[in-house]
C-alpha positions as CSV (number, residue, x, y, z in Angstrom):
1,M,172.7,158.1,102.3
2,K,169.7,159.2,100.2
3,E,166.6,159.5,102.3
4,Q,164.2,156.9,101.4
5,T,161.1,158.4,99.7
6,F,157.4,157.0,100.8
7,N,157.0,155.5,97.4
8,E,160.3,153.5,97.7
9,W,159.2,152.3,101.3
10,L,155.9,151.5,100.0
11,D,157.4,149.2,97.1
12,T,159.4,147.3,99.8
13,L,156.3,146.8,102.1
14,K,154.4,145.4,99.1
15,S,157.4,143.1,98.4
16,K,157.5,141.8,101.8
17,A,153.6,141.7,102.5
18,N,152.7,138.4,100.4
19,I,149.0,138.8,99.5
20,V,148.4,135.0,100.2
21,D,149.9,135.2,103.7
22,V,147.9,138.3,104.6
23,V,144.5,137.0,103.1
24,A,145.1,133.5,104.9
25,G,145.2,135.4,108.1
26,Y,141.5,136.5,107.5
27,V,140.0,133.6,105.6
28,P,141.0,130.0,104.9
29,L,142.5,129.6,101.4
30,T,142.4,126.6,99.2
31,S,145.0,126.1,96.3
32,K,143.3,125.3,93.0
33,G,144.6,125.8,89.2
34,G,147.6,128.1,90.0
35,R,145.1,130.3,92.4
36,Y,143.9,130.4,96.1
37,W,140.3,130.4,96.6
38,A,137.9,131.0,99.3
39,C,134.3,132.1,100.2
40,C,134.6,136.1,99.7
41,P,134.7,138.0,103.1
42,F,133.2,141.0,101.5
43,H,129.7,139.3,100.9
44,H,128.4,136.0,102.1
45,E,128.3,133.1,99.6
46,K,128.2,129.2,99.9
47,T,130.6,128.5,96.6
48,P,134.1,130.3,96.7
49,S,134.2,132.8,94.1
50,F,137.0,134.9,95.8
51,S,140.5,134.6,94.2
52,V,144.1,135.4,95.2
53,D,146.7,135.4,92.5
54,E,150.1,135.0,94.1
55,Q,152.0,135.9,91.1
56,R,150.2,139.2,90.4
57,Q,150.0,140.0,94.0
58,A,146.2,140.7,93.5
59,Y,142.6,139.6,94.5
60,Y,139.4,139.5,93.0
61,C,135.9,138.3,93.8
62,F,133.9,137.2,90.8
63,G,130.8,137.5,92.5
64,C,130.8,141.0,94.1
65,H,133.5,142.3,91.9
66,V,135.9,143.7,94.6
67,G,139.5,143.5,93.9
68,G,143.0,145.2,94.4
69,D,146.5,144.7,95.8
70,V,147.5,143.6,99.4
71,I,146.9,147.2,100.7
72,K,143.7,147.5,99.2
73,F,142.6,144.2,100.8
74,V,143.6,145.2,104.2
75,M,141.9,148.7,103.8
76,D,138.7,146.9,102.9
77,I,138.8,143.9,105.1
78,E,139.6,146.2,108.1
79,N,137.5,149.3,107.2
80,I,140.6,151.7,107.3
81,D,142.1,154.2,105.2
82,F,145.2,154.2,103.1
83,M,147.8,154.9,105.6
84,S,146.2,153.0,108.5
85,A,146.5,150.0,106.0
86,C,150.3,150.6,105.5
87,K,150.8,150.7,109.3
88,L,148.9,147.6,109.9
89,L,150.9,145.7,107.0
90,S,154.2,147.2,108.4
91,Q,153.7,145.6,111.9
92,K,152.6,142.5,110.3
93,V,155.8,142.0,108.4
94,G,158.1,143.7,110.7
95,L,159.0,146.7,108.5
96,P,159.4,149.7,110.5
97,M,157.6,152.8,109.2
98,P,159.7,155.6,108.5
99,E,159.0,159.0,110.1
100,F,157.9,160.6,106.9
101,K,157.8,164.4,107.3
102,S,154.3,166.3,106.8
103,K,154.2,167.6,103.3
104,R,152.8,171.0,104.7
105,H,154.5,171.7,108.0
106,G,157.7,169.8,107.5
107,E,157.3,168.2,111.1
108,N,156.5,164.6,112.1
109,T,153.8,163.8,114.2
110,H,154.1,160.1,114.2
111,K,156.1,159.7,117.2
112,K,154.0,161.9,119.3
113,K,150.6,160.2,118.2
114,E,151.8,156.8,119.1
115,R,153.0,157.9,122.5
116,L,149.4,159.5,123.1
117,Y,147.8,156.3,121.8
118,D,149.9,154.4,124.4
119,L,148.7,156.9,127.3
120,M,145.3,156.4,126.2
121,K,145.4,152.7,126.3
122,T,147.1,153.0,129.8
123,A,144.4,155.1,131.1
124,A,141.6,152.8,129.8
125,R,143.2,149.8,131.8
126,F,143.6,152.1,134.9
127,Y,139.8,152.9,134.5
128,Y,138.7,149.4,134.0
129,D,140.8,148.3,137.1
130,C,139.1,151.0,139.2
131,L,135.7,149.4,137.9
132,V,136.5,146.2,139.2
133,S,138.0,147.4,142.3
134,D,136.2,147.9,145.8
135,G,136.0,151.7,145.0
136,G,134.2,150.9,141.8
137,K,131.0,149.8,143.5
138,I,129.0,153.2,142.7
139,A,129.7,152.6,138.9
140,R,129.1,148.8,139.1
141,D,125.8,149.4,140.7
142,Y,124.9,152.0,138.1
143,L,125.7,149.5,135.4
144,E,123.5,146.7,137.0
145,K,120.7,149.4,137.5
146,R,121.1,150.0,133.8
147,G,120.9,146.3,132.9
148,I,124.5,146.1,131.8
149,S,126.3,143.0,132.2
150,K,129.7,142.2,133.3
151,S,130.6,140.7,129.8
152,T,129.1,143.7,128.2
153,A,131.2,146.0,130.3
154,V,134.4,144.1,129.4
155,T,133.4,143.9,125.6
156,F,133.3,147.9,125.4
157,G,136.1,148.2,128.0
158,L,134.2,150.1,130.6
159,G,135.8,151.8,133.5
160,Y,135.7,154.1,136.4
161,S,137.3,157.5,137.4
162,P,137.5,157.5,141.3
163,D,138.9,161.0,141.6
164,Y,140.7,164.0,140.3
165,N,144.2,162.7,141.3
166,K,144.5,159.0,141.0
167,L,145.0,159.0,137.1
168,P,147.7,161.5,136.8
169,A,149.6,159.9,139.5
170,F,149.2,156.4,137.8
171,L,150.3,157.7,134.5
172,K,153.2,159.6,135.9
173,E,154.4,156.2,137.4
174,K,154.0,154.7,134.0
175,G,156.6,157.3,132.6
176,F,154.0,159.9,131.0
177,N,154.5,163.5,131.7
178,E,152.0,166.1,132.5
179,L,152.2,167.7,129.0
180,E,151.3,164.3,127.5
181,M,148.6,163.9,129.7
182,I,147.0,167.2,128.5
183,E,147.8,166.7,124.9
184,A,145.9,163.4,125.1
185,G,142.9,165.0,126.7
186,A,143.1,162.5,129.4
187,C,143.8,165.5,132.0
188,A,143.5,169.2,132.2
189,Q,145.2,171.9,134.3
190,K,144.0,174.4,136.7
191,E,146.0,176.7,139.0
192,G,149.2,174.8,138.0
193,K,147.8,171.3,139.0
194,V,147.1,168.4,136.7
195,Y,143.6,166.6,137.3
196,D,141.5,163.9,135.8
197,V,138.9,165.4,133.6
198,M,136.5,162.4,134.0
199,A,136.7,162.3,137.8
200,G,133.6,160.8,139.2
201,R,132.3,159.2,136.2
202,L,131.7,156.0,134.5
203,I,134.1,155.7,131.7
204,V,133.4,154.7,128.1
205,P,136.5,154.4,125.9
206,I,136.1,155.5,122.4
207,I,138.0,153.2,120.1
208,D,138.8,153.9,116.4
209,G,138.8,151.4,113.6
210,M,142.4,150.5,114.2
211,K,141.5,149.3,117.8
212,R,143.3,152.4,119.4
213,V,141.5,154.2,122.4
214,I,141.5,157.7,121.2
215,A,139.3,159.3,123.8
216,F,136.8,158.8,126.6
217,G,133.1,159.5,127.4
218,G,132.2,159.9,131.0
219,R,128.8,159.6,132.5
220,V,128.2,161.3,135.8
221,L,127.2,159.1,138.6
222,T,126.2,161.3,141.5
223,S,123.3,163.9,141.6
224,E,125.7,166.9,141.7
225,K,125.1,169.6,139.2
226,Q,127.4,168.5,136.5
227,M,126.9,167.7,132.7
228,K,125.4,164.1,132.4
229,Y,128.0,163.5,129.7
230,R,131.5,164.7,129.2
231,N,133.6,163.8,126.2
232,T,137.3,164.2,125.6
233,N,138.2,167.5,123.8
234,D,139.7,167.3,120.0
235,T,143.2,166.4,120.5
236,L,145.8,165.4,117.9
237,I,144.4,161.8,117.9
238,F,140.9,162.7,118.3
239,N,138.3,164.6,116.3
240,K,134.6,164.0,117.5
241,K,133.6,165.0,114.1
242,C,135.3,162.3,112.4
243,E,134.7,159.3,114.5
244,V,131.6,157.2,115.4
245,F,131.2,155.2,118.5
246,G,131.2,151.4,118.3
247,Q,133.3,151.0,115.1
248,D,135.3,148.5,116.6
249,T,132.4,146.2,117.8
250,L,130.8,146.8,114.2
251,K,134.1,145.8,112.7
252,K,134.2,142.6,114.5
253,Y,130.8,141.8,113.8
254,K,131.4,142.3,110.0
255,L,134.4,139.8,110.1
256,K,131.7,137.0,110.9
257,N,128.4,138.3,109.4
258,A,126.8,140.1,106.5
259,V,126.4,143.6,107.2
260,N,123.3,144.6,105.1
261,S,122.6,147.8,107.1
262,V,124.0,150.1,109.9
263,I,121.9,151.4,112.8
264,M,122.8,155.0,113.6
265,V,121.9,155.9,117.0
266,E,122.8,158.9,119.2
267,G,124.6,157.9,122.5
268,Y,127.0,155.4,123.9
269,M,124.2,153.6,126.1
270,D,122.1,153.3,123.1
271,V,124.9,151.3,121.2
272,I,125.9,149.3,124.5
273,S,122.3,148.2,125.2
274,L,121.5,147.3,121.5
275,Y,124.7,145.4,121.3
276,Q,123.7,143.2,124.6
277,A,120.4,142.7,123.2
278,G,122.1,141.1,119.9
279,I,121.6,143.9,117.8
280,Q,125.2,144.5,116.9
281,N,125.3,146.5,113.6
282,V,125.0,149.5,115.5
283,V,127.0,152.8,116.0
284,A,126.5,156.4,117.5
285,S,127.4,159.9,116.4
286,M,128.1,160.7,120.1
287,G,125.2,163.3,120.3
288,T,127.3,165.6,117.8
289,A,125.7,167.0,114.6
290,L,126.3,164.4,112.0
291,N,128.7,165.3,109.3
292,V,130.1,164.0,105.9
293,K,133.0,162.1,107.4
294,Q,131.0,160.2,109.8
295,A,128.4,159.3,106.9
296,E,131.5,158.1,104.9
297,I,132.7,155.8,107.9
298,V,129.1,154.2,108.1
299,K,129.2,153.8,104.0
300,R,132.5,151.7,104.5
301,Y,130.4,149.1,106.3
302,S,127.1,149.0,104.4
303,D,125.2,151.1,101.8
304,T,121.9,151.1,103.8
305,V,121.6,153.1,107.1
306,Y,118.6,153.1,109.6
307,V,118.7,156.4,111.5
308,C,117.2,155.9,115.0
309,Y,117.6,158.9,117.2
310,D,115.9,159.7,120.3
311,G,112.1,160.0,120.1
312,D,112.2,163.5,121.8
313,T,111.8,166.8,120.0
314,A,115.6,167.5,119.8
315,G,116.2,163.9,118.6
316,Q,113.6,164.3,115.7
317,A,115.4,167.6,114.7
318,A,118.7,166.0,114.8
319,T,117.2,163.2,112.5
320,L,116.2,165.7,109.9
321,R,119.4,167.3,109.8
322,S,121.2,163.9,109.3
323,L,119.1,162.6,106.6
324,D,120.5,164.8,103.7
325,I,124.1,164.3,104.9
326,F,123.5,160.3,104.6
327,Y,121.8,160.7,101.3
328,G,124.4,162.9,100.0
329,A,127.1,160.3,100.8
330,G,125.3,157.8,98.5
331,L,123.6,155.8,101.3
332,N,120.0,154.2,101.2
333,V,118.5,156.0,104.2
334,K,115.7,154.7,106.2
335,V,114.3,156.5,109.5
336,V,113.2,154.5,112.5
337,S,110.5,156.6,114.8
338,L,110.3,155.2,118.2
339,P,106.9,155.6,120.0
340,D,106.4,157.5,123.2
341,N,109.6,159.6,123.1
342,L,111.6,156.7,124.0
343,D,115.4,156.4,123.2
344,P,116.5,153.1,121.6
345,D,118.3,152.0,125.0
346,E,115.0,152.6,126.8
347,Y,112.8,150.9,124.1
348,V,115.0,147.7,123.8
349,K,114.7,147.4,127.7
350,E,111.1,148.2,128.0
351,R,109.8,146.4,125.0
352,G,112.4,143.7,123.9
353,V,114.5,143.2,120.8
354,E,111.7,141.7,118.8
355,N,109.5,144.9,119.1
356,F,112.7,146.9,118.2
357,S,113.1,144.9,115.2
358,A,109.5,145.4,114.3
359,Q,110.2,149.1,114.3
360,L,113.0,148.5,112.0
361,A,110.8,146.7,109.8
362,K,108.4,149.7,109.8
363,A,111.4,152.3,108.9
364,L,110.2,154.9,106.5
365,P,112.4,155.7,103.2
366,L,114.0,159.2,103.5
367,F,111.7,160.9,101.3
368,E,108.4,159.4,102.8
369,Y,109.7,160.4,106.1
370,K,110.2,163.9,105.2
371,L,106.8,164.3,103.7
372,R,105.0,162.8,106.6
373,T,107.1,164.9,109.1
374,L,106.1,168.1,107.1
375,A,102.4,167.0,107.2
376,K,102.7,167.2,111.0
377,G,102.9,171.0,110.7
378,Y,99.6,171.5,109.0
379,D,95.8,171.2,109.7
380,M,94.6,169.2,107.0
381,K,90.9,169.8,108.1
382,V,91.6,173.3,106.8
383,A,91.4,173.9,103.0
384,E,94.4,176.7,103.1
385,E,96.6,174.4,105.1
386,Q,96.1,171.5,102.6
387,G,97.3,173.8,99.9
388,K,100.2,175.2,102.0
389,Y,101.2,171.8,102.8
390,V,101.2,170.6,99.1
391,V,103.4,173.7,98.0
392,E,106.0,172.7,100.5
393,A,105.8,169.0,99.6
394,V,106.3,169.6,95.8
395,K,109.6,171.1,96.9
396,I,110.6,168.0,98.3
397,L,109.5,165.8,95.6
398,K,111.7,168.0,93.2
399,T,114.7,166.9,94.9
400,L,114.1,163.2,93.8
401,P,116.6,162.2,91.3
402,S,114.0,160.7,88.8
403,P,110.4,161.5,87.3
404,A,109.4,157.9,88.2
405,Q,110.5,158.6,91.7
406,I,108.5,161.7,91.8
407,D,105.5,160.1,90.2
408,A,105.7,157.2,92.9
409,Y,105.5,159.8,95.8
410,I,102.6,161.8,94.5
411,P,99.7,159.7,95.7
412,I,101.6,159.7,99.2
413,V,101.2,163.8,99.3
414,S,97.8,163.3,97.9
415,K,96.8,161.0,100.7
416,L,98.3,163.1,103.4
417,S,96.9,166.4,102.3
418,G,93.3,165.1,101.3
419,L,93.8,166.8,97.5
420,G,93.8,164.9,94.4
421,N,96.9,163.5,92.4
422,D,96.0,165.9,89.5
423,T,96.3,168.8,91.9
424,V,99.8,167.9,93.1
425,R,100.6,167.3,89.6
426,R,99.5,170.6,88.5
427,Q,101.4,172.1,91.5
428,L,104.6,170.3,90.1
429,M,104.1,171.6,86.6
430,Q,103.8,175.2,88.2
431,E,106.9,174.8,90.3
432,S,108.9,173.2,87.4
433,E,111.3,174.9,84.7
434,F,109.8,175.2,81.3
435,S,111.7,174.1,78.3
436,E,111.7,176.5,75.3
437,E,108.7,174.4,73.9
438,G,107.0,175.2,77.1
439,A,106.6,171.7,78.2
440,P,107.4,171.2,82.1
441,T,110.7,169.7,82.9
442,L,111.1,168.4,86.4
443,L,114.9,167.3,86.3
444,T,117.4,169.4,84.4
445,E,119.4,167.5,81.8
446,K,122.6,166.0,83.0
447,P,125.5,168.5,81.7
448,K,128.1,167.1,79.3
449,R,131.3,166.1,80.9
450,K,133.8,168.9,80.6
451,D,136.9,167.7,78.9
452,G,140.3,168.9,77.3
453,K,143.9,169.8,78.0
454,Y,143.1,172.1,80.9
455,Y,140.6,170.1,82.8
456,K,142.7,166.9,82.5
457,A,145.7,169.0,84.0
458,M,144.0,171.0,86.7
459,R,141.9,168.0,87.8
460,F,145.2,166.0,88.6
461,V,146.8,169.2,90.1
462,L,143.8,169.3,92.6
463,Y,143.9,165.6,93.4
464,A,147.6,165.9,93.9
465,L,147.2,168.8,96.5
466,F,144.3,167.2,98.4
467,G,146.9,164.6,99.4
468,G,146.4,162.2,96.3
469,V,150.4,162.4,95.8
470,E,152.4,161.4,98.9
471,D,155.2,163.5,100.0
472,L,154.3,166.3,97.7
473,R,156.2,169.8,98.4
474,F,154.3,172.7,96.5
475,D,153.7,176.1,97.6
476,K,153.3,178.2,94.5
477,D,149.9,179.8,94.2
478,L,147.9,178.5,91.1
479,S,144.9,180.4,91.6
480,L,145.4,182.4,88.1
481,Y,145.3,179.2,86.3
482,C,141.7,178.2,87.7
483,E,139.3,178.7,84.7
484,D,136.5,176.5,85.9
485,D,134.3,178.3,88.7
486,E,134.3,174.9,90.8
487,H,138.0,174.6,90.5
488,K,138.5,177.9,91.9
489,K,136.1,177.0,94.9
490,L,138.1,173.7,95.4
491,Y,141.3,175.4,95.1
492,D,140.3,178.1,97.6
493,Y,139.0,175.3,100.0
494,Y,142.6,173.8,99.9
495,R,144.4,177.0,100.5
496,Q,142.0,177.9,103.4
497,N,142.7,174.5,105.1
498,S,146.2,174.0,104.0
499,D,147.5,173.9,107.5
500,S,145.6,170.6,108.3
501,E,146.4,167.4,106.5
502,L,143.9,167.2,103.8
503,S,143.2,164.1,101.8
504,V,141.0,162.6,99.2
505,D,138.5,162.1,101.9
506,D,138.1,165.7,101.9
507,L,137.5,165.7,98.3
508,I,134.9,163.0,98.8
509,S,133.1,165.2,101.4
510,L,132.9,168.0,98.8
511,E,131.3,165.9,96.1
512,K,127.8,166.8,96.7
513,Q,128.7,170.5,96.8
514,Y,130.9,170.4,93.8
515,P,130.5,167.8,91.3
516,E,133.8,168.5,89.7
517,A,135.2,166.9,92.9
518,A,134.2,163.6,91.7
519,E,136.0,164.2,88.4
520,V,139.2,165.4,90.2
521,I,139.2,161.9,92.0
522,A,138.5,160.1,88.9
523,T,141.2,161.8,87.1
524,G,143.6,161.2,89.9
525,R,143.2,157.5,90.7
526,I,143.9,156.4,87.1
527,V,147.5,157.7,87.2
528,N,150.4,155.4,88.3
529,E,151.6,156.3,91.9
530,K,155.3,155.9,90.6
531,V,154.9,158.6,88.3
532,A,152.4,160.9,90.0
533,K,154.8,163.3,91.2
534,T,156.6,163.8,88.0
535,Y,153.1,163.9,86.2
536,F,151.9,166.6,88.7
537,F,154.9,168.9,87.7
538,D,154.2,168.3,84.1
539,C,150.4,169.4,84.7
540,V,151.2,172.6,86.7
541,R,153.7,173.5,83.2
542,A,150.7,172.7,81.1
543,L,148.6,174.9,83.2
544,E,151.1,177.7,83.0
545,N,151.8,177.3,79.3
546,E,148.0,177.5,78.5
547,F,147.6,180.5,80.6
548,V,150.4,182.2,78.9
549,K,149.0,181.3,75.5
550,K,145.5,182.5,76.4
551,Q,147.1,185.8,77.7
552,R,149.0,186.4,74.2
553,K,145.8,185.6,72.4
554,S,143.8,188.2,74.4
555,L,146.6,190.8,74.0
556,L,146.8,190.1,70.2
557,K,142.9,190.7,69.9
558,A,143.3,193.8,72.1
559,Y,146.0,195.1,69.7
560,T,144.1,194.4,66.6
561,E,140.9,196.3,68.0
562,S,142.9,199.2,69.6
563,G,142.8,202.5,67.9
564,S,145.4,204.3,69.9
565,E,149.1,204.2,69.1
566,D,150.1,204.6,72.7
567,E,147.9,201.6,73.8
568,K,149.3,199.5,70.9
569,T,152.8,200.1,72.1
570,Q,151.8,199.3,75.9
571,I,150.3,196.0,74.5
572,L,153.5,195.2,72.4
573,A,155.3,195.5,75.6
574,Q,153.0,193.2,77.5
575,M,153.3,190.5,74.5
576,S,156.9,190.9,74.7
577,N,156.8,190.0,78.7
578,N,154.4,187.2,77.8
579,Q,156.7,185.6,75.3
580,K,159.6,185.9,77.8
581,K,157.5,183.9,80.0
582,K,156.6,181.1,77.5
């Protein structure tokens, strides 16, 4: 029997997953005029403008203009990626998801991942049972001291690890072997013995957007010389750089409320304390340096982010590093600076939720925060320091996207430095590039879009290689065909990371560095997925043919310009080989 392709399975899934039934599981629908209507789940409204067309198996909101098929709806409502949406739908309709092989490694990790998810879920239940048992008093006392209620502990699935041995023994009873315990990151091995890596700690489960326990954070409860916090190491199901803590509670919140913004904090306890205080649109970067993938997760929920890291020096430095990443991901960034070096957990407990909300209201826009933070490093009572500040501040102004925004910030630089607006403008003119006529140009003109046969083909090829075409097998080296410098860099990135499962999300993360990545995505998404694989190989052939034609043209030019008969003979031979290739 012929092996089913992913696209064939996908067609079956869509035929079984009636969009009306799926949407009705999230919002109440009313039939009217041949369609179904509801108040949009993606923006808050009083009059229904969200429509579901059963015949076309599509949805569209006339208010916020979102739309798509049943898979897109699940992606949007659950804030998950394409494959996760497929899996969720397959479970809803009872259609088993085939074990499709990895397009690069030829091996399937689906079963192993499911096994590890089950193990971590079982471990989380064990930890919770330990917390509420007689032996968990030390952890319950700690939570009481921190002001964490029983209901909040249940919401976040908090737990306790009593010692090094009980979790491995419990997991073994449940049918898991030692290798699986180690692969999941729940246990480690030393001198041939497997032990619980979170022994003696308060346990905070890390739950992903699919409500799966993927890792644990542990807070030490004794005064022993140990790290205060410990996280599960990266595993097959957990990559700390690609997750944010609190995504599951934020997701629940979004299903019932408008999420106008997301608050990004540093630690677990910040999220837990703010949530308990009633501020539930909050996630944490788990102490790691923020990266593009985490910023993209935040953007799924809102276009506005409040960065509220700890008030100490390290926290402020982390804030500065994070700002440009959020901004580069297309988010409207605002910065909350809590007074007296307090972290969000401490602040909301000591001064209350009303005062914390007041701090949010006083949050500074990204560029104003940068300018004010920069000013703290200069003594504005000294003339030389004033000038140095303006020179550095102008460098920040030049990164603004429009002359109007630059002009709006000039008075702020002027006020902070004590120098006039005209002085700041003159410094801007001096720093700016000059056009041929000699007029100052603060912003370079937007380059014209590159187009043509080569760009159309290469963009789709790159899109496909970055996971845009499912179940693609292709190992040929295409580096010779990359004419555009950014295409070369994107292709090099692909080759350097081909051992991992790259996706279109990786292209998105490269957009700021390489603008061509956005063109690659735009080109790829307009191709019908049913013909995508065939189209990919057509594009590869087109690139090969164009390369051969250009080679021939170059050889012909070299032949006509050559004055040596031996050289001409060699060129003719090359032209002959070139013709055979074509």
